[in-house]
Structures are given as structure tokens and as C-alpha cells.
N, C-alpha and C positions, 0 to 999 in steps of 0.2 A: 293278323288277318284283317283285310279291309272290310268295313261294314258298309251296307248299302247306301247310307247317308253320310259316310265319311267320318263318323264319330270315333273317338277313342273308346277303348273297351269299358271305361268307367265313367263315360259321359252321358248325362241325361239328354233326351231329345229336347228341343226348345219347348219350354213350358210357358204358356200364356193364359191369361184369364180376363174375363169381362164380368163385372158385377151387375146384379140387379137386371138380368135379362128377362126375368119372369115377374112382372110388377105385382101380381096378386099373391105371390109367395111372401112370407115374412123376410126371406133373404134368398138370393140365388146367385149362382156363378156358372158361367160357361167356361170350362177349363179345357185346355188342349195340351196333350202330351204328343208333340209332333202332329201327325195327321189324325190322331185319335181325339175326338171332340165330344164332350159330355156336358149336358146341362144338369147341374145339381141344385135342387131347390129344397129349402127348409120351410115348412109351414107349421105354425103353432095352432093347435086346436084346444079350445078351453074345456076339455073333457078328457077322461081316461077310458080305456077299454072296460067293457062290462065285467070281465073276469076280475079286474082289480077292485071294483066296487064290491063284488060278491065276496071276495076273499079279504076285503078290508086292507088291501095293500096301500101303504102310504106313499106319497110322492107321485111322480109322473111316469110317463112311458115314452120310449123312442122306438119307432118302427121305420123300415126302409122298403122301398120298391125299386126295382131295376128293370129296364126294358131296352131293347135295341129296336130302333125305328126301322121300318122295312127297307129304306134306302140307305141304311148305314153301312151295308156290306156290298161287295162287288155284285153278288147275286142277290136279288131281292129276297128278304126274309119275311115270311108270312107273320102277320100280327098274331100274338097269342090269343086274342079274342076270336080270330077266325078259326082257331083250332079248338076253342072251348076251354082251354086251360093253359097256364104258363108252362113253358118247357122246363125241364129239370135244371138246365144250366142257369136260367134266370132266377129260379127259386134259390139255388145254391149261392149265387152271387148276392142277391138281396139279403139273404141271411148273414152273409159275411159282412156286408156293409153295416147292418144293424148291430152285429156283435162288436165290430170295430169301434163304432161310435159309443155304444153303451159302456165300453171299457174305460172311456175317458170322460163320461158325463155322470155327475151326481144327480140322479133323478129325483131325490128328495128335495133338492133346491129348486127344481122346476115347478113344484106344486102340483095341483091336480090338473095337469095339462099333458098333451101328447105332442111330441115333435115328430112330424112326418117328413121323412127324407125321400125325395123322388129323384132318381138318376136315370136320365134318358140319353141314350147314345145316339148322337147325330151322325157320327162317322167313326168307323172302327178300323184301326190299324195296329192292333195289339195293345194290351194293357188297359182294356176298358174297365176292369174291376179296380185296378190300382188308381186310375184317374178318378173313378167314382168315389172311392174312399177319401182320397186327398181333397177333392172338390167338396164333398159332403161335409168334411170337417170345417172348411172355410164357411160354407153356408150356415152350418149350425152355430158356429162361433158368432157370426154376425147377427143371426136371429136372437141369440141369447143377449147380446149387447143391446139390441133394440128393446127387448123386454125390460132390461135394467134401466134404460133411458126413460121408459114410460112408467117406471115404478111398479111394474107388475110382479117383479121378483126383486129381492134385495141382495142376493148372493149369486155369483157367477157359477152356473152348473158345470161349465167346461173346466175340468181339472187339469187337463193336458191337451196338447194337440196330437193328432194321430195322422199318419200318412202311410202310403203303401207304394211299393215299387216291384217290378219284376226283375229277376236275374235268371241267368241260365248259363249252360255250358254248350258251346257249339264248336265242333272240331277241336276240342281240347282247350278252348279259351273261355274264360269267364266273361260274360257280357252283362252290362247294366241296361235296364229299360228296353226290353226287346220290342222291336216293331214286328209286324205280322210275319214277314218272311223269315225272320230270325226265330220267332216263336214256333213257326211251322217246322223248321228244320232242326231245332235244338235237340241235343241228346238229353239234356236235363232242363226242366222248366220249374221255376220256383217263384212264388209270390210272397213277399214279406210285408207284414203290417207291424209298424213300430210306433211308439210315442216319441215326442220330442225329447224325452229323457233317455231314450235308447232302450226302453223296455219293450219286450216282444208282446204283441197281442195275438198274432197268429203267424204260422209258417205253413205254406202249402207247397210241397215239392214232390216231384216224381221223375223217374227216368223214363224216357220215351224209347222203349225197346233197348234200354241201356241201364247200367248201374252207375253210381257215382261214389267217389271216395270221401273219406273224412276231410282230406286236404281240399278237395273241390267244394265241399260244403262250407268249410271255413272261408274259402276264397269268396264264395257267393255271399256269405253273411257280411264279410268285410266290405265288399263293393256295395252291397245293398245298404249298409249303414251309412256309407258316404252319400248315397243318393237320397236317403231319407232326411239326413241333415240338411241338404240343400232344399228339399221340398218343404221342410218345416220353416225354413227362413222365408221362402216365398209365401207360405201360408200367412205368416205374421205380417208380411208386407201387404197382402190383400186385405186382411182383417183391419189393419190400421187405416188403409185407404178408404174403407167403407165408412169411416167416421165423417168423411166429407159428403155432402149431399150429391146425389146422382144428377147429372145434367144431360140434356138431350144429346150432346155430342158423344156421351158414353155409349149410347145405343147406335149412333151413327158409325161407330167403329166396326160394327158387325159385318158390314159389306166388305170392308177391307180385310177383315179377319178371315172370312170365308173365301176371299179371292186369292189367298196365299197358297202356294204349292210347296 
């Protein structure tokens, strides 16, 4: 079955990234899964939540927030602030991002600090949560490396990398990294979160007015693992490239980046 962008069934969309797009964050990355584009920023705060102090919990904390900017979708999406509260989907996704990162971070090595992850969707074309988790891991890893460089911590808190990808079944065929129209029409939609060691962090899957077989689940898991392996290799490339100082030309790439179709 031909896909809208001509990819094979097990092929990721083009994955691109630009580092340090948010200068006031400890680390940040603008990550693109095809036409889905998300800024993931990691900010270190030299304090922990009050509940940790009250309960005398040792180590640090990691929390995440997720939002879709009004112009990220075809039809303008009202800001959560205009409605007086975050919508249920945003809350569910930011909790997923937080769980995914906490699964691979040793918070005791962070000390009495909080790592705040902010994921803001600039453009949505399917897979915003998977792009957010994948980009957040890059930003968090770079932020920890910068703490190490400054001597604020002595051990790396990031124990593994974590990445996420969508898989689904459409017209009987298993597909990797669904774009919006594929996600909309899929009979089965699944999001996988795995570490670079191949361990599962979370599986979210459901039939859309349909059921799916064990064979289809096995197929989605196999295709998803392939995609996660590729994403983890890209994460490592991004983390290593952050060891070089950012230059003005890095931010100048943004105009070309957003001019792509």
C-alpha cells in the first residue's frame, strides 16, 4: 500500500534536529519527525518540590510539561490558559513524558535539583508525543553533561537513552511512524517507548472500532523496535555534537528548516 509520502512500511519520516534553540534553558532541541516539529527544553532548577523536603526524600526530581501552540494544527487550537485549565490530552502526554524520562534517570545522582522538561509543539502532523519523548531525552542528556562539565554533579544521572515511536495497522498493513492522515485512518494505533537496550518503558495501543491479533501486535513490536534503534543512534549523534560550542550559524539554520515542505 503506497504511503502519502512514499515511505516503505518500516521507514521513519526524515528526522532532523537543531540544538540550543532556547538559550535560557540548560539545553534544548528543536526536533522534527517529518512535518511534526517540537521544541524540547531541559532546565535545571537548584531546588526540589516541597513534598520531597517534607517527606525527606533524597535526590532530585524530574517533571515535564507539554503543550500545543495555537497555530500548530490546521484549525487554531485555543491555549489552555484561555480555558482556565490544561486539556486532558495534554495532561496525559506530559505525564507520559515524565514517566519515560524518570525510567532512565537516577534521580539520586542529580542531587537536590529539579529537571524541568518543556515540550512545545510548533507543528503537528502525527506523533507529537513520540517526538517529544525522543527530543526530551536529547535535551536531558545534554543538560546533565553540562552539569558534569561544571562540576555540579560527579556522576551521570542518565542511565540509558529512551525514545518513542508510533506504529499502527492500516488496511491490514503494519506501518511505522504514522503521519496525521495515517493515524486518523488507522485500524490500530500504538505508541511504543523503549530504551536503547530494548527494554519497554510503556506501550499504548488500541483498536479504532477494530480488534487486532497477536500476530499484528508482534509485527508492530518488531517494526517499532527497528525504529527505536534508529532513533537512539540519532540521539547519540545529537548528544555528541552538543559537545561543540554552538555558533550563530546554528540558529541561522532555523529559517531554512521551517522553509522545508
